[in-house]
N, C-alpha and C positions, 0 to 999 in steps of 0.2 A: 366342087371349090376345093382344091388342096389347102394344107395349110398355110403353105408358103401365101400364095395368092388370098386367102384370107387377113393375112397379116399385113398385107401392102392394103389394105382397103381401108382407108379414114374411120373415124369415127366421133359423130354429133352428137351430142346430148340435146335436148329440144325439151327444155320447160316448160308447161303449160299450166298458166294459172288461171281456174275454171270453179264455175259453181255448175251443182248438178242441174238446175232448172235454168243455164243461159241457153235460150236457142240459138243464139250466135254462136256458143261454144260448142252445141252440136253441129252447128257445120263447119267450124272451124275445125274440129275432128276429123269429120268427113274428108276434107281439103288435104290435110296433113296427112291423112291416113293414105289419100293418093299419092302424094306426092311423095310419102316413102316408100309404097311398090314401086313408081317409076323410077328411082334410087337403087330399086333390088341389085345388088352386084358389084354396086360400085361406089355407093355409101354405106356403111352403117349406122342406123340412126335408132338413139334409146329415148322413151319419152318417159318423163318424170311427172307425174300430176300435181298442183298445190293448189290451196283452197284458197275461196272468195267467197263474202256471201252477199249477196245480191241485198237480201232483206235482214242483217243482223238483228233486227228487234222484232222478228215475225214470234208470235208464240212455239212454244216447244210444238206445239199441236198441230200448228200452221191454222191458216184458216180460208173461208170460203174465195174460190179464186175469182171468182164473180164480185165478190165484195170485195175484197183485195185491190181488184183493177180497175172498178168503176171508183172508188178513193182516190186512186190514185192518179188516173188519167180524167178524171172527172165525170165520169159515163163507161157505162157497156158499151155503147157504139165508138167510142171513140178507142177503147181497147178492143174489140172485133176488127174494127181497122188497121189498127197496129200490128193484129194477130198475120190478119190477110198479108199485109206488106212482109212479113218474117217467113208465111207459107209459101208465099211467091219465091222469095230468094232460095229455100231451103230447097223448093222443088230444080233449081238451077243447080245445087250441088248433090241432087240427087239422093236427097235428101227428106223424108217422110215426116209430118207432123199435125199432128190431130189438136188441134185445141179444144175442141167442141168434146174430147175425152177426158179432160181436166178441170175436175172437180174442186180440187184444193190445190193452195199452193203451201207447200210445204216449208217448213224449216227444214236446213239442210245440213244443219253442223252434223247431225250421225250420220249420213251420206259420205262427208268429209272424214268421220272416223273410217268409217269403210271404205274408201279408197286406200286412205294411210295403212292399215292392215295388208288390204291388197298388193299396197308398195312391198310388204315383208316377205310375200309368198308369191312375188314375181307373176301375179293375176292381175295388177292393175290397168292395162288396157281393158281387158275385157271386161271388168269390171265396170270400169268407164262408161262403157260400151251399153252395157244393160241398163246402167240407171238413165242413160239417154234413153234409150230405147221404152225402157218402162214408164218413164215420166211423157215424154213427147209422142209416142204412138200408142201406147197401150191405157194413158192416162191413169196411172196407179200412183199414188199417195208416199212416194219414197220419202216420206218423214217419218212411216211406222216400221219400227223396228224388225217387227214381222216379216213386210215387208222386203225389208234391205235383206235380213237373213236369206230370204227365200233365191232373191236375185246373186246373192252374192256367192252362195255355195252352188248355184248352178253356173258359177262364172269361175270356178276356179280354184275357189274357198270349200270345197265340199268336206275336209277334214279337220275344218277351222270351227270351233262351235261358236258364229258370228251373235246368234243373239244374248250369247253368255258374256260375249265380248262386250256388247253395247249394253249390257246390265251394268258391265262393272265401269273401273274407273281407268282403264291405259287407254291411252291416245289422246284423253282428253286433253293434259296440259301441252302434249307435242303438237296438236291439232291448232292449238291457243295460240302458241309459239308462231306455226307456220302463217298466222292470219297475222299475227303481227311483224312477222318480218316482211311480210307481202304489203304492209299498212306502210312500213319505212321505206320500199321500193317506189313508192307513192304509186303505185295501180290505184285506177281509179276505176278501170272498166275492163271487160273480160269479153271472148280471151285476150290472154296474152302472151305471147310466145317468146321464148330468151334460149335464142341458140349458142349453146357453148358458153353461156353464162356474162354473153357480150354485147348480144346484138337482139334487140328488144322488136319487136311488130303488135300493134293493137289491133283487135277487131276479127272478124272473119274473115281473114287473107284470103286469096284465091288458092287454089292449087300452082300457079304458077310463080306466085310472087314469094308462096314460101317454099316451093321447090328450090329456088332461085338463092332463097337466104341461106338452106343448109348447102346449096354447092360452093356461093363463096364462103361460109365458114369452113368450110373441109377445105378450101383451096388456100387458107391465109393464116 
């Protein structure tokens, strides 16, 4: 593709409001990625990830997933039934989820700090991918700084001292500000996709719906 051709291709920014332990966000990202791939050469799409906390009151060290989900949904059996529904939807999107490997529900504030950091180093997509895979496929505790540092360093942040970053104060106020901004937008569920700052869709939308929204925004 020459420079003149590239210059004529429209660019659309997609902002995704998401939590790293939201399965529908994981599924939605898979559909977003597929939509972007299908538009390659016709529309350039940039993606910016913004934080949302499904469990803002979660203890910093997280807690047993079985205990948390049993209390939230009334029983472990009910939680497992809901997990089965999520896994079925994930399979349709070509996404692998292993709830049986998840032992803890983490506090995700530190994960959002790492996503913020990755955004400043051009590695956000890779880091978000790594976080989703670590939690939903491998069952890792992504609330632990050592786990987050290892994932980030394998995903484009090898030159950044991520563990030292997490032990410091940088990004704490910035991520809190972003969470407050999301609250002011009245976002109550995730994922929420915002296209070019003006068109919003909530939920794990299909590839076709996401693709259509990108095309509509690019054309008008």
